[in-house]
N, C-alpha and C positions, 0 to 999 in steps of 0.2 A: 563378741564385740558388738552388739546393740551398751548392753553392760559394766563393758568401758569405758564407752561415752558421758553415758551418763554420771558414772562416778568420777571423771577426771569435772565434768562440768557444775556437779553438784553445788549451787551455793541459794542464800539467802531468797536470792530475785525468785530460783525456778525452785524450792526442798516441794511445794504444797505440789508440782505437777511431778514431780520426780517420787511423792507421799501417794501415788494414784498409781499413781506402776507398781511403784514392789508391793501394793495390796491388790492389786489384781490379778500377779504378775511372783506369784509364790516361789518360783526357779529361780529365779533372782535376788537368791541369796545370797551370795559378798555383794549386790548395790541393795538388796532390803539391811545389813547392818552397816554399811556405810552411815544410812539412811540415823539408823539407830545411831551409832556413836560421831554421827555430823549433828544431828538433832538434843545429844543428850553436850557437846561441847558445846553449841554455840546457844542452848538454853534461856538466856539473856537475849539475843536478838532476835532470838527466835520469839520467844514469848513478847518484843514488841514492833512486833510486823505490825501492818494492818488487819493484815488474811488471819489474827493469828486463831484469834476466832471455828475459822473455818478447816484449818491444820487441823484443832484438837477436830473437828465432825466429822472427818470427814476417815481418819486413824481407823479403824478393824479397831474392834476391844482388844485381840491377841495382838497387834501392833501399837498399841496406847498402853496397852499392861508392860509391855518389852521396850520401848521407852524412856518412863518410868520408872524401871525397874535399873533400867540403863546407867539414866539418870542417880538417883537412887548410890547404888555401889560409886559410877563416882564419886560424886560429894563424900564419900565416908575416906573414898583410898585419897581425900585430898586435907585430910584432918593431921 
């Protein structure tokens, strides 16, 4: 139930907070997948956020690798 709310409300305004939740509670796999998709689909907008450096710093190594792979795969799909 809580996971559904986070998925529905995921936006540029709250992505930093939701990333923290995803990293802390690995049981939210669906939310984790949505966050990865959101970050990769909105990479340019996310990278322009004032707190972009904070987002990168708070990502666990595992999630950072997962997001990076998702972005790379998505960029190949656009070719």
